[in-house]
KELUM-173492 format. One record per residue (C-alpha): x negated, y, z negated; chain; residue in three letters; residue number from 1. Coordinates in pm, whole numbers, plus 50000, padded with zeros to 5 digits. Example, Ala and Ser with C-alpha at 12.3 -4.5 7.8 and 13.67 -1.06 7.14 Angstrom:
2
<node <48770,49550,49220>,A,ALA,1> <node <48633,49894,49286>,A,SER,2> 
end
This chain:
106
<node <49990,50018,50003>,A,MET,1> <node <49879,50350,50131>,A,SER,2> <node <49794,50588,49820>,A,TRP,3> <node <50075,50790,49971>,A,THR,4> <node <50368,50554,49923>,A,THR,5> <node <50243,50465,49562>,A,GLU,6> <node <50245,50798,49467>,A,LEU,7> <node <50608,50871,49656>,A,ARG,8> <node <50719,50543,49429>,A,GLN,9> <node <50555,50681,49147>,A,ALA,10> <node <50773,50997,49170>,A,PHE,11> <node <51084,50829,49203>,A,ALA,12> <node <51003,50592,48900>,A,ALA,13> <node <50991,50879,48685>,A,LEU,14> <node <51266,51103,48850>,A,ARG,15> <node <51451,50809,48756>,A,ALA,16> <node <51392,50801,48368>,A,GLY,17> <node <51123,50467,48415>,A,ALA,18> <node <50765,50476,48332>,A,SER,19> <node <50529,50503,48616>,A,ALA,20> <node <50177,50506,48700>,A,ARG,21> <node <49917,50506,48996>,A,VAL,22> <node <49653,50287,49041>,A,SER,23> <node <49419,50554,49302>,A,PHE,24> <node <49329,50766,48978>,A,ALA,25> <node <48974,50552,48995>,A,ASP,26> <node <48905,50734,49323>,A,ARG,27> <node <48628,50993,49315>,A,ASP,28> <node <48786,51233,49541>,A,ASP,29> <node <49082,51475,49556>,A,ARG,30> <node <49321,51206,49562>,A,VAL,31> <node <49190,51077,49276>,A,GLY,32> <node <49188,51399,49099>,A,ASP,33> <node <49574,51404,49219>,A,LEU,34> <node <49626,51033,49112>,A,GLY,35> <node <49452,51169,48731>,A,ARG,36> <node <49705,51425,48721>,A,GLU,37> <node <49963,51230,48791>,A,PHE,38> <node <49924,51022,48549>,A,ASN,39> <node <49872,51229,48290>,A,ARG,40> <node <50223,51370,48375>,A,LEU,41> <node <50382,51038,48359>,A,ALA,42> <node <50228,50962,48062>,A,GLU,43> <node <50369,51290,47896>,A,SER,44> <node <50686,51213,48073>,A,LEU,45> <node <50655,50859,47893>,A,ALA,46> <node <50967,50726,47627>,A,GLY,47> <node <51187,51060,47657>,A,LYS,48> <node <51449,51194,47900>,A,GLY,49> <node <51307,51562,48047>,A,PRO,50> <node <51581,51646,47785>,A,ASP,51> <node <51397,51491,47447>,A,GLY,52> <node <51137,51809,47552>,A,PHE,53> <node <51102,52171,47383>,A,THR,54> <node <51106,52422,47612>,A,ARG,55> <node <50743,52477,47553>,A,GLU,56> <node <50687,52089,47649>,A,GLN,57> <node <50909,52138,47956>,A,ALA,58> <node <50738,52421,48068>,A,HIS,59> <node <50400,52269,48008>,A,ALA,60> <node <50493,51950,48230>,A,LEU,61> <node <50620,52183,48477>,A,ARG,62> <node <50301,52392,48520>,A,ASN,63> <node <50146,52005,48575>,A,CYS,64> <node <50392,51932,48832>,A,LEU,65> <node <50296,52283,48996>,A,ALA,66> <node <49913,52200,48995>,A,GLY,67> <node <50009,51872,49164>,A,ILE,68> <node <50194,52033,49454>,A,LEU,69> <node <49935,52276,49512>,A,ALA,70> <node <49726,51957,49474>,A,ALA,71> <node <49928,51817,49733>,A,LEU,72> <node <49955,52087,49988>,A,HIS,73> <node <49564,52126,49976>,A,VAL,74> <node <49557,51750,50058>,A,LEU,75> <node <49813,51784,50388>,A,ARG,76> <node <49565,52098,50490>,A,LEU,77> <node <49221,51972,50472>,A,THR,78> <node <49225,51581,50449>,A,SER,79> <node <49291,51511,50813>,A,GLY,80> <node <49640,51310,50686>,A,VAL,81> <node <49835,51086,50959>,A,SER,82> <node <50160,51197,51106>,A,ALA,83> <node <50308,50915,50843>,A,GLU,84> <node <50140,51033,50563>,A,GLU,85> <node <50201,51382,50632>,A,GLU,86> <node <50610,51310,50631>,A,GLU,87> <node <50519,51107,50290>,A,THR,88> <node <50343,51393,50140>,A,LEU,89> <node <50622,51598,50214>,A,VAL,90> <node <50899,51334,50095>,A,ARG,91> <node <50643,51320,49729>,A,ILE,92> <node <50676,51733,49742>,A,ALA,93> <node <51057,51687,49769>,A,ALA,94> <node <51029,51431,49508>,A,GLU,95> <node <50857,51671,49252>,A,ALA,96> <node <51044,51949,49311>,A,LYS,97> <node <51351,51777,49210>,A,GLU,98> <node <51174,51648,48884>,A,LEU,99> <node <51079,52004,48829>,A,ASP,100> <node <51468,52116,48822>,A,THR,101> <node <51561,51876,48635>,A,HIS,102> <node <51310,52006,48349>,A,LEU,103> <node <51433,52333,48387>,A,ARG,104> <node <51765,52230,48292>,A,ALA,105> <node <51699,52030,48067>,A,GLY,106> 
end
């Protein structure tokens, strides 16, 4: 499975309230950086629905999501991704934005 597909599935799991972790976080490149940031976010969300966070915690999570979205944007522009990966990255960004919206509502 590609890292883009794995990340998309992991974001979908988070939105559904399940735990998630990506395996590509051990890479020593920008993709690995993104994976580590995602895993930190997922650990912060573990065991709590977005409604279970204080306002400050939700704000910190949204900041983490903003960093992930920025990293996705940079990867799309600089990494020479394929058309299929590009499409998946767009979907991942949409998943992240939906999670952000849910955190804002909570």
